[in-house]
C-alpha positions as CSV (number, residue, x, y, z in Angstrom):
1,M,41.4,107.7,104.1
2,R,39.6,104.4,102.2
3,Q,36.8,102.1,103.3
4,S,37.4,99.0,105.0
5,G,33.9,97.3,105.7
6,D,32.3,100.1,108.3
7,Q,35.5,101.6,109.3
8,L,38.2,104.3,107.5
9,L,41.4,103.2,107.2
10,P,43.9,105.9,107.8
11,G,46.7,106.4,105.2
12,V,49.7,105.4,105.4
13,S,53.5,106.5,104.8
14,Y,56.4,104.0,104.7
15,V,59.8,105.8,105.6
16,M,63.2,104.3,104.6
17,P,66.6,105.5,104.4
18,V,68.8,103.9,101.9
19,L,72.8,104.3,101.6
20,N,74.7,101.2,100.0
21,E,71.9,98.7,100.1
22,V,72.4,97.4,97.0
23,T,71.7,93.9,98.4
24,H,68.8,94.5,100.5
25,V,66.7,97.0,99.5
26,R,64.7,95.4,97.1
27,A,63.5,92.6,99.3
28,A,62.8,95.4,101.5
29,V,60.5,97.5,99.3
30,M,58.9,94.2,97.9
31,S,57.8,93.7,101.3
32,L,56.2,97.2,101.6
33,L,54.4,97.0,98.3
34,H,53.3,93.5,99.2
35,Q,51.3,94.6,102.4
36,D,47.6,93.4,103.0
37,Y,46.7,96.4,104.7
38,Q,43.5,98.2,102.6
39,G,44.5,102.0,103.5
40,P,46.4,103.7,101.2
41,F,50.1,103.8,101.1
42,E,53.0,105.3,99.9
43,V,56.7,104.5,100.0
44,T,59.3,107.2,100.7
45,L,62.9,106.1,100.0
46,A,65.7,108.7,101.5
47,L,68.3,107.8,99.5
48,G,71.8,109.0,100.3
49,P,74.9,109.4,98.1
50,S,75.8,105.2,97.9
51,L,78.7,103.9,95.8
52,D,77.1,100.5,95.4
53,G,74.9,100.4,92.8
54,T,71.7,101.5,94.9
55,T,70.8,104.7,93.6
56,E,70.9,103.1,90.3
57,L,68.3,100.1,91.9
58,V,65.8,102.4,93.9
59,E,65.7,104.8,90.9
60,E,65.0,101.6,88.4
61,M,62.2,100.5,91.0
62,A,60.7,103.7,91.3
63,A,60.5,104.3,87.2
64,V,58.5,101.2,86.9
65,D,56.1,101.7,90.3
66,A,54.5,105.5,91.3
67,R,53.9,104.4,94.7
68,I,57.7,104.8,95.0
69,R,58.9,107.7,95.8
70,I,62.8,109.1,96.3
71,V,64.0,112.0,98.1
72,P,67.7,112.7,98.1
73,N,69.4,112.9,101.5
74,D,72.6,114.4,101.2
75,V,73.9,114.1,104.8
76,G,73.7,110.3,104.2
77,S,72.6,109.7,108.1
78,T,69.6,107.3,109.1
79,P,68.1,110.4,111.1
80,A,68.2,112.9,108.3
81,G,67.1,110.6,106.0
82,L,63.8,109.8,107.9
83,N,63.3,113.4,108.9
84,A,63.3,114.2,104.9
85,A,61.3,111.3,104.1
86,I,58.8,112.3,106.8
87,R,58.6,115.6,105.7
88,A,57.8,114.4,102.0
89,S,54.9,112.1,103.2
90,K,51.2,113.2,103.2
91,Y,49.5,110.5,105.1
92,A,48.2,110.6,109.2
93,V,50.5,107.2,110.0
94,V,54.2,107.0,109.3
95,I,55.7,103.2,109.4
96,R,59.6,103.6,109.8
97,V,61.7,100.5,107.7
98,D,64.8,99.8,107.9
99,A,66.6,98.5,104.0
100,H,67.9,95.5,106.7
101,S,64.4,94.5,107.4
102,V,61.6,92.6,105.4
103,L,58.0,93.4,106.9
104,P,55.6,90.4,107.0
105,P,52.5,90.5,105.0
106,N,50.0,91.3,108.0
107,Y,52.4,94.3,109.6
108,A,51.0,97.4,108.2
109,R,47.4,96.0,109.6
110,I,48.2,95.5,112.6
111,A,50.0,98.1,113.3
112,V,47.5,100.4,112.6
113,E,44.5,98.3,114.1
114,T,46.9,98.4,117.3
115,L,47.8,102.1,116.9
116,E,44.1,102.8,117.0
117,R,43.0,100.4,119.6
118,T,45.2,101.7,122.2
119,G,46.0,105.1,121.6
120,A,49.0,104.7,121.5
121,D,51.7,107.4,119.8
122,N,54.1,104.7,118.4
123,V,53.4,101.0,117.8
124,G,56.3,98.7,117.1
125,G,57.5,94.7,117.7
126,I,60.1,92.7,118.0
127,M,63.4,92.9,115.3
128,D,63.0,89.3,114.3
129,A,66.9,88.6,113.2
130,Q,67.8,85.5,111.0
131,G,70.6,84.8,109.0
132,G,71.7,82.5,106.7
133,T,75.5,81.9,107.0
134,P,77.0,80.2,110.0
135,F,77.9,83.5,111.1
136,E,75.0,85.6,110.4
137,K,72.5,82.7,112.5
138,A,75.2,83.1,115.6
139,V,74.5,87.0,115.1
140,A,70.8,86.5,115.1
141,R,70.9,84.3,118.0
142,A,72.7,86.5,120.0
143,Y,70.4,89.3,119.4
144,G,67.7,86.9,120.3
145,T,68.8,85.7,123.4
146,R,69.0,87.7,127.0
147,I,72.8,87.2,127.3
148,G,73.5,88.6,123.8
149,L,71.5,92.0,123.9
150,G,70.4,92.3,127.0
151,G,66.6,90.9,127.1
152,T,64.7,93.7,126.1
153,P,61.3,92.8,124.6
154,H,62.4,94.2,121.3
155,H,64.8,91.4,120.6
156,V,63.6,88.8,122.4
157,G,59.9,89.2,122.7
158,G,56.9,89.7,125.8
159,K,53.6,90.9,126.5
160,Q,52.0,93.6,124.9
161,G,51.6,96.7,126.7
162,K,53.6,99.9,127.1
163,A,57.2,100.5,126.6
164,E,60.7,101.8,126.8
165,T,61.1,101.8,122.9
166,V,60.4,99.6,120.5
167,Y,61.6,98.4,117.6
168,L,61.1,100.3,113.9
169,G,57.6,101.7,114.8
170,C,54.4,102.8,113.4
171,F,53.6,107.0,114.4
172,R,51.3,108.9,114.4
173,T,52.6,111.7,111.9
174,E,51.2,114.6,114.3
175,S,53.0,113.4,117.2
176,I,56.4,113.2,115.9
177,L,56.1,116.6,114.6
178,N,54.8,118.0,117.9
179,V,57.9,116.8,119.2
180,G,60.4,117.7,116.6
181,L,61.2,114.5,114.4
182,F,64.3,112.5,114.7
183,D,67.6,114.6,116.6
184,E,70.0,114.6,113.1
185,D,72.9,114.8,115.6
186,V,71.8,111.5,117.3
187,K,73.7,109.0,115.1
188,R,72.5,105.3,116.4
189,G,69.9,105.4,119.0
190,Q,67.7,108.0,117.2
191,D,64.6,105.7,117.6
192,W,65.0,105.4,121.8
193,D,65.4,109.3,122.0
194,L,63.0,109.9,119.9
195,N,60.8,107.1,121.8
196,R,61.7,109.1,125.4
197,R,60.6,113.0,124.0
198,L,57.6,111.2,123.3
199,R,57.2,109.2,126.5
200,E,58.1,113.0,127.9
201,A,55.5,114.8,125.5
202,G,52.8,112.4,127.6
203,G,52.5,110.1,124.6
204,T,52.5,106.5,124.8
205,V,55.0,104.0,122.9
206,W,53.4,100.6,123.0
207,F,54.5,96.9,122.1
208,T,52.9,94.0,120.7
209,P,54.4,90.6,120.2
210,E,52.5,90.4,117.3
211,L,54.3,92.2,114.9
212,R,57.7,90.5,113.7
213,V,60.1,92.3,111.3
214,V,62.8,90.2,110.0
215,Y,66.4,91.6,110.1
216,R,68.9,90.3,108.8
217,P,72.4,90.3,110.7
218,R,75.8,92.1,110.4
219,P,78.0,89.3,107.7
220,S,81.3,89.7,109.6
221,V,83.2,90.0,112.8
222,A,84.4,93.3,111.5
223,R,81.2,94.3,110.4
224,L,79.6,93.2,113.5
225,A,82.7,95.0,115.9
226,R,82.2,98.4,113.9
227,Q,78.2,98.2,114.4
228,M,78.5,97.4,118.0
229,L,81.1,99.5,118.6
230,S,78.9,102.6,117.4
231,T,75.6,102.0,119.0
232,G,77.9,101.0,122.3
233,L,79.1,105.1,121.9
234,W,76.0,106.5,120.7
235,R,74.5,104.5,124.2
236,G,77.2,105.9,126.4
237,E,76.0,109.2,124.9
238,L,72.6,108.9,125.3
239,A,73.0,107.7,128.8
240,R,75.3,110.6,129.8
241,R,72.9,113.6,128.4
242,Y,69.7,112.0,130.3
243,P,70.9,110.1,133.2
244,A,67.4,110.1,134.7
245,A,65.7,107.7,131.7
246,N,68.4,104.9,132.0
247,G,68.2,101.5,133.2
248,I,71.0,99.9,135.0
249,R,71.0,97.1,132.0
250,Y,72.6,99.7,130.2
251,F,75.9,99.6,132.7
252,I,76.0,96.1,133.3
253,P,78.6,95.5,129.9
254,P,80.8,98.2,130.5
255,L,81.3,97.0,133.8
256,M,82.1,93.8,133.0
257,V,84.8,95.1,129.8
258,I,86.1,97.2,132.6
259,A,86.2,94.3,135.1
260,V,87.7,91.7,132.8
261,T,90.4,94.4,131.3
262,L,91.9,95.0,135.1
263,A,91.7,91.4,136.1
264,L,94.1,90.5,132.9
265,L,96.0,93.6,134.0
266,L,96.1,92.0,137.4
267,G,96.9,88.3,136.0
268,L,100.3,89.7,134.1
269,G,101.2,91.3,136.9
270,G,100.8,87.9,138.5
271,V,102.5,86.6,135.9
272,A,105.5,89.3,136.6
273,Q,105.4,88.1,139.7
274,A,105.9,84.4,139.0
275,L,109.3,85.4,136.6
276,S,110.9,87.5,139.5
277,G,110.5,84.8,142.0
278,A,107.7,86.4,144.2
279,T,104.7,84.8,145.7
280,P,101.9,85.7,142.1
281,W,98.9,86.3,144.3
282,L,98.0,88.3,141.5
283,L,97.1,85.5,139.5
284,L,94.2,85.3,141.1
285,G,92.7,87.9,139.0
286,L,92.7,85.8,136.0
287,I,89.8,84.5,138.2
288,V,87.2,86.8,136.3
289,P,88.2,86.1,132.7
290,I,88.1,82.6,133.3
291,G,84.3,83.0,134.7
292,Y,83.2,84.8,131.7
293,A,84.6,82.6,129.3
294,L,83.0,79.9,131.0
295,I,80.0,81.9,130.6
296,V,80.6,82.0,126.6
297,V,80.8,78.4,126.2
298,A,77.6,77.4,128.8
299,A,75.6,79.9,127.1
300,T,77.0,78.5,123.3
301,V,76.3,75.3,124.6
302,T,72.3,76.1,125.6
303,V,71.6,79.0,123.5
304,A,73.7,78.5,120.1
305,R,73.3,74.1,120.1
306,P,70.2,73.8,117.9
307,D,71.6,75.9,115.1
308,G,74.4,72.8,114.6
309,V,78.3,72.9,115.2
310,R,79.2,75.7,112.7
311,S,77.3,78.0,114.0
312,A,78.1,77.2,117.6
313,S,81.5,77.7,117.0
314,R,80.6,81.1,115.9
315,F,78.9,81.9,118.5
316,L,82.2,81.6,121.0
317,V,83.1,84.6,118.9
318,V,80.1,86.4,118.3
319,L,79.2,87.0,121.2
320,P,82.3,88.6,123.2
321,C,83.0,90.6,119.9
322,I,79.4,92.0,120.8
323,H,79.5,92.7,124.7
324,F,83.4,94.1,124.3
325,C,82.6,96.2,121.8
326,W,79.3,97.5,123.0
327,G,80.8,97.6,126.5
328,A,84.0,99.7,125.3
329,G,82.2,102.2,123.0
330,F,79.6,102.9,126.2
331,V,82.7,103.8,128.2
332,L,84.1,105.7,125.4
333,G,80.7,107.3,124.9
334,F,79.6,108.3,128.3
335,L,83.2,109.7,129.0
336,K,83.2,111.5,126.3
337,L,86.7,109.7,125.1
338,T,85.9,110.0,121.3
339,S,86.7,112.8,119.3
340,N,84.2,112.8,116.5
341,I,81.5,110.8,117.9
342,T,79.4,111.8,114.6
343,A,81.8,110.0,112.6
344,H,80.3,106.1,113.9
345,T,77.4,105.7,111.9
346,G,78.3,101.7,112.6
347,R,77.7,101.4,108.8
């Protein structure tokens, strides 16, 4: 520990899984080196088998700064990388970092202060999604609104207090070791699962809006769809494994997907009725998808308009992409309809 005034500050181990992140990893690491936290720290990068130049970049950074350490993550998954980095760390506090995130300079200081003040086992805040292109801005806007990802505090903010889960996290190392670290069989949603086990063990997960971490959204429809499908798959899998730990909000997108799909099939039946000369009463089913489309348009006008016409036009695509890919993934995961769920990592 290092002395700060009259207070001893615990050492902090930043842990970051890295795989094919050559575009973002330097900014993420630099945000750790420039923290205003006065206690001792180390940066441990769990390096997966990257193909885009990430390995060379990370090795270059580690060669010029002794505070950066690399551990191998041959499996390449996020939970395996986190566990490898945590096992190699030496300090009493672990701060999880994503290679797509940029921590503000006061992040560690506020996180550790909150951890000490509340006695919590994990402290986290808001995933502050920010985009550069019109598409990324549309995704960021969707992430930060209730109609996008459901309005949980770590997306839209709220009052500080006990929470189900938080973004990233500042953990007591002893607490996560006691509950068995991250479950390496859970490729996405492993943070929710770990926080569930912390809470079941009598621990506290604490949300504070003071912690805001910049997050860079996926840059294309294809990558966003892949991310959302994977997230939905794992959310459905976890909902099936732990039914008592899930709120009703997780079931709204899959129910919407089922309703719209069935309504569209009814509408097609109505078209067939009309072509055959029968009364096309099945066309009434189209009320549901039309109603959904109107909701998307209304949300675009009210939510995305401040970002300009180009970004708002992308929002018309982004919002259904999030809803339908996440919802369809949830159905597949919940009903065990995917042959190899471990292959879905969202990368």
